[in-house]
C-alpha positions as CSV (number, residue, x, y, z in Angstrom):
1,M,0.0,0.0,0.0
2,R,1.0,3.6,-0.4
3,Y,1.3,5.2,3.0
4,I,-0.1,8.7,3.8
5,S,3.4,10.0,4.6
6,D,4.4,9.3,1.0
7,L,1.6,11.3,-0.5
8,K,2.5,14.6,-2.3
9,D,0.7,17.4,-4.0
10,G,-0.6,15.9,-7.3
11,S,-0.5,12.3,-6.2
12,S,-3.2,10.0,-7.5
13,V,-4.6,7.7,-4.8
14,K,-6.2,4.3,-5.1
15,D,-5.8,2.6,-1.8
16,I,-7.4,1.5,1.5
17,Y,-7.4,3.8,4.6
18,L,-9.1,3.9,7.9
19,C,-11.8,6.6,8.2
20,K,-11.3,8.4,11.5
21,K,-13.9,11.1,10.8
22,R,-16.8,11.7,8.5
23,Q,-19.0,14.7,8.7
24,S,-21.7,16.2,6.4
25,L,-21.6,19.9,5.9
26,V,-23.0,22.6,3.6
27,T,-21.1,25.3,1.7
28,R,-22.1,29.0,1.9
29,A,-23.8,28.5,-1.5
30,G,-26.0,25.7,0.0
31,K,-24.2,22.8,-1.6
32,A,-23.7,19.6,0.4
33,Y,-20.3,18.1,0.9
34,E,-18.4,15.9,3.3
35,T,-15.2,16.4,5.3
36,L,-13.2,13.3,6.4
37,T,-10.0,12.3,8.0
38,F,-8.2,9.2,6.7
39,Q,-5.5,7.4,8.7
40,D,-2.8,4.8,8.4
41,K,0.2,4.1,10.7
42,T,2.2,6.9,9.2
43,G,-0.3,9.7,9.9
44,T,-3.6,11.3,8.8
45,I,-4.8,13.3,5.9
46,D,-7.8,15.6,5.6
47,A,-10.2,14.7,2.8
48,K,-13.3,16.1,1.0
49,I,-16.1,14.6,-0.9
50,W,-17.6,17.4,-3.0
51,D,-20.3,15.3,-4.6
52,P,-21.6,12.9,-1.8
53,D,-24.6,11.8,-3.9
54,S,-22.3,10.4,-6.6
55,M,-22.8,6.8,-7.5
56,G,-19.1,6.3,-6.8
57,I,-19.5,7.1,-3.1
58,G,-20.6,4.1,-1.1
59,E,-21.9,3.7,2.4
60,F,-19.3,3.7,5.2
61,G,-18.8,5.3,8.5
62,E,-16.2,6.3,11.1
63,M,-13.8,3.5,12.0
64,D,-14.5,1.7,8.8
65,Y,-11.7,0.7,6.3
66,V,-12.4,2.4,3.0
67,D,-11.1,1.8,-0.5
68,V,-10.5,5.4,-1.7
69,S,-9.8,6.9,-5.1
70,G,-8.9,10.5,-5.6
71,E,-6.3,13.2,-6.0
72,V,-4.1,15.0,-3.5
73,I,-3.9,18.8,-3.6
74,T,-2.4,21.5,-1.4
75,F,-5.0,23.7,0.4
76,Q,-3.9,26.5,2.8
77,G,-0.5,24.9,3.2
78,H,-1.7,21.4,4.0
79,L,-2.3,18.3,1.8
80,Q,-5.9,17.4,1.2
81,L,-7.4,14.4,-0.6
82,N,-10.3,15.1,-2.9
83,V,-12.3,11.8,-3.1
84,R,-13.9,10.7,-6.3
85,R,-14.8,7.1,-5.4
86,A,-15.0,5.3,-2.0
87,R,-16.4,2.0,-0.9
88,L,-16.5,0.0,2.3
89,C,-13.9,-2.7,2.6
90,H,-14.5,-6.2,4.0
91,E,-12.4,-8.1,6.5
92,G,-9.5,-9.8,4.7
93,E,-8.9,-6.9,2.3
94,Y,-6.6,-5.0,4.8
95,D,-4.1,-5.6,7.5
96,P,-5.1,-3.6,10.7
97,S,-1.4,-3.2,11.6
98,D,-0.9,-0.9,8.6
99,Y,-3.4,1.6,10.1
100,L,-2.4,2.0,13.7
101,P,0.5,4.4,14.4
102,V,3.0,2.8,16.8
103,S,6.1,4.2,18.6
104,E,9.3,3.7,16.8
105,R,10.8,2.5,20.1
106,N,10.1,-0.9,21.7
107,V,7.3,-0.3,24.3
108,D,8.4,-3.2,26.6
109,D,12.0,-1.8,26.7
110,M,10.8,1.6,27.5
111,Y,8.6,0.2,30.3
112,K,11.5,-1.7,31.8
113,T,13.4,1.7,32.0
114,I,10.3,3.2,33.7
115,L,10.4,0.4,36.3
116,K,14.1,1.2,36.9
117,F,13.0,4.7,37.8
118,V,10.4,3.3,40.1
119,D,13.0,1.1,41.8
120,S,15.3,4.1,42.2
121,I,12.9,6.0,44.5
122,E,14.0,5.9,48.1
123,N,11.0,7.4,49.9
124,P,8.9,4.4,50.9
125,H,5.5,6.2,50.5
126,L,6.3,7.5,47.0
127,K,7.8,4.1,46.0
128,K,4.7,2.3,47.2
129,L,2.5,4.7,45.3
130,L,4.4,4.1,42.0
131,E,4.4,0.3,42.5
132,M,0.6,0.3,43.0
133,F,0.3,1.7,39.5
134,F,3.3,0.4,37.5
135,V,3.9,-3.0,39.2
136,D,0.7,-4.2,40.8
137,D,-2.1,-2.8,38.6
138,T,-2.2,-5.1,35.6
139,E,-5.2,-3.4,34.0
140,F,-3.5,0.0,34.3
141,I,-0.2,-1.4,32.9
142,K,-1.9,-2.8,29.8
143,A,-3.7,0.5,29.1
144,F,-0.6,2.6,29.8
145,K,1.5,0.6,27.3
146,L,-1.1,0.9,24.6
147,S,-2.2,4.5,25.1
148,S,-1.2,7.5,23.2
149,A,-0.1,10.8,24.9
150,A,-2.6,12.8,22.8
151,K,-5.3,12.6,20.3
152,S,-3.0,14.7,18.1
153,V,-0.2,17.3,18.6
154,H,2.5,15.0,20.1
155,H,3.0,11.3,20.8
156,G,-0.4,10.5,19.2
157,F,0.5,6.8,18.7
158,I,0.4,3.4,20.4
159,G,3.1,3.6,23.0
160,G,3.1,7.4,22.9
161,L,2.1,7.7,26.6
162,C,4.9,5.4,27.6
163,E,7.5,7.2,25.4
164,H,6.4,10.7,26.6
165,T,6.4,9.6,30.3
166,L,9.9,8.2,30.0
167,G,11.1,11.3,28.2
168,V,9.8,13.6,31.0
169,A,11.2,11.3,33.7
170,Q,14.7,11.4,32.1
171,L,14.6,15.2,31.8
172,C,13.6,15.5,35.4
173,H,16.4,13.1,36.5
174,F,18.8,15.4,34.6
175,Y,17.4,18.5,36.2
176,C,18.1,17.1,39.6
177,K,21.8,16.8,38.7
178,C,21.9,20.4,37.5
179,Y,19.8,21.9,40.4
180,P,20.5,20.1,43.7
181,L,17.6,22.0,45.4
182,L,15.2,19.7,43.6
183,K,13.9,16.8,45.6
184,R,14.6,13.9,43.2
185,D,12.2,11.4,44.7
186,L,9.3,13.8,44.4
187,L,10.1,15.1,41.0
188,V,10.8,11.7,39.3
189,S,7.7,10.3,41.0
190,V,5.4,13.0,39.6
191,A,7.1,12.8,36.2
192,L,6.1,9.1,36.0
193,L,2.5,10.0,37.3
194,H,1.8,13.3,35.5
195,D,-0.2,11.9,32.6
196,I,-1.7,8.7,33.9
197,G,-5.1,10.2,33.6
198,K,-4.8,9.8,29.8
199,V,-5.5,6.1,30.1
200,R,-9.1,7.3,30.8
201,E,-9.1,10.6,29.0
202,L,-8.5,8.9,25.6
203,S,-10.2,5.8,24.1
204,A,-8.2,2.9,22.8
205,F,-7.0,2.7,19.2
206,P,-8.1,2.8,16.5
207,R,-10.5,5.5,17.7
208,N,-8.0,7.3,20.0
209,D,-10.6,10.0,20.8
210,Y,-11.7,11.8,23.9
211,T,-14.0,9.8,26.2
212,E,-17.0,11.3,27.9
213,E,-14.9,11.5,31.1
214,G,-12.0,13.0,29.1
215,Q,-14.2,15.7,27.7
216,L,-15.9,16.5,30.9
217,I,-13.1,16.2,33.4
218,G,-9.7,16.0,31.6
219,H,-6.6,14.0,32.3
220,I,-5.1,16.4,34.8
221,V,-8.0,16.1,37.3
222,I,-8.6,12.4,36.4
223,G,-4.9,11.6,37.2
224,C,-5.1,13.5,40.5
225,E,-8.2,11.5,41.4
226,M,-6.5,8.2,40.5
227,I,-3.5,9.2,42.7
228,N,-5.6,10.2,45.6
229,E,-7.5,6.9,45.5
230,K,-4.2,5.0,45.8
231,I,-2.8,7.3,48.5
232,K,-5.8,6.5,50.7
233,E,-4.7,2.9,50.6
234,I,-1.2,3.6,51.9
235,D,-0.9,3.6,55.7
236,G,0.9,6.7,57.1
237,F,1.3,8.6,53.8
238,P,2.3,12.1,54.9
239,P,-0.5,14.5,54.2
240,V,1.8,17.3,53.1
241,L,3.7,15.0,50.7
242,A,0.3,13.8,49.3
243,A,-0.7,17.4,48.7
244,E,2.7,18.2,47.0
245,V,2.2,15.2,44.7
246,R,-1.3,16.2,43.8
247,H,-0.2,19.9,43.4
248,C,2.5,18.9,40.8
249,I,-0.1,17.0,38.8
250,L,-2.6,19.8,38.9
251,A,0.1,22.4,37.9
252,H,2.0,20.5,35.3
253,H,0.6,22.5,32.4
254,G,1.9,25.6,34.0
255,E,-0.8,28.1,33.2
256,Y,-4.5,28.4,33.6
257,E,-5.0,29.0,29.9
258,F,-3.3,25.7,29.2
259,G,-5.6,23.8,31.4
260,S,-3.8,23.7,34.7
261,P,-6.2,24.2,37.7
262,K,-3.1,25.5,39.6
263,K,0.1,27.3,38.7
264,P,3.3,25.8,40.0
265,A,3.9,26.9,43.6
266,I,6.8,24.5,44.5
267,I,10.1,24.1,42.5
268,E,9.4,20.5,41.6
269,A,6.0,21.5,40.0
270,A,7.8,24.1,37.9
271,A,10.5,21.6,36.9
272,L,7.8,19.1,35.9
273,N,6.1,21.7,33.8
274,F,9.3,22.6,32.0
275,A,10.1,18.9,31.3
276,D,6.6,18.2,30.1
277,N,6.6,21.2,27.7
278,T,10.1,20.4,26.5
279,D,9.4,16.8,25.6
280,A,6.1,17.7,23.9
281,K,7.5,20.5,21.9
282,M,10.5,18.5,20.7
283,E,8.1,15.8,19.5
284,I,6.0,18.3,17.7
285,F,9.1,19.6,15.9
286,K,10.2,16.0,15.2
287,E,6.8,15.1,13.7
288,A,6.8,18.3,11.6
289,I,10.3,17.8,10.3
290,L,9.9,14.0,9.5
291,G,6.4,14.4,8.2
292,T,7.2,16.8,5.4
293,T,8.3,16.2,1.8
294,V,10.4,19.4,1.9
295,G,14.0,18.5,1.4
296,E,15.6,21.5,3.1
297,G,14.4,25.0,4.2
298,W,11.0,26.2,5.4
299,I,8.4,23.6,6.2
300,G,5.5,25.9,6.8
301,Y,3.4,27.3,9.7
302,Q,2.8,24.9,12.5
303,N,-0.3,25.8,14.5
304,F,0.7,24.1,17.8
305,L,4.1,25.9,17.7
306,S,2.6,29.2,16.5
307,T,5.5,29.7,14.1
308,N,6.8,29.0,10.7
309,V,9.2,26.0,11.0
310,R,12.5,25.5,9.1
311,K,14.7,22.5,8.7
312,T,18.2,23.1,10.0
313,T,21.0,23.1,7.3
314,I,23.3,20.1,7.4
């Protein structure tokens, strides 16, 4: 098959893709059309059906595998697939593994490194808290390994939550070497815990979309609730330490406008925010750079970075 990452302006398409989104709309002139999102393991592409009543457009819905024919154009700086024909595919016509984005890194190997971080924690209460999630809770472990870190933006693939969590923990470990004032046990612990709410905020692949709980509550508060439930089961967990852990989770987006219920009030919360933002932004740059067909020079404006991005010269 021809993967989405290989499509270019002017490409003719005749292949099978997973339909992530299908929505019927009307132009200002009153003409019906449909907007879609197709996906394979290399990414997604926006698509349009300008004549949805055409005999060439069959019945299919979201999460269906669809045989698509059309042409790729560039619209407002982004590739768009104009669909001429589309039909529902049947089981056996496609391999699901071609349509689910997966981390380039081995998830089990990353998880082993996370467990090494857990084992490195000296504070018995924090260590017990981490073990209750990452060692004892088999249902959580399975969901954590398979979850993405986002619907889009960064680490939006199977294993993405594991990869992002490990990246943040490694940055926080490094910060502790540079800034001895940081309490390593607390900072590394909250680094491992900061996004655990995403196992409930986002649904499993192939949908990978916000759940009702995710839309209404969000991963920050969900994660804080999950942590609080475990802390209640640990005898003698210091109340102030429990509040510091929960504060770091609530403040890890840094600013109210970015979804944090609290702004960082302790140095570990600030460090966690910086590490989380660094790992996310580096992944956004990586995905922008590797996902373009531009050889060198300017890639184009990236909404989530709020800037025009350029490839560095060799």
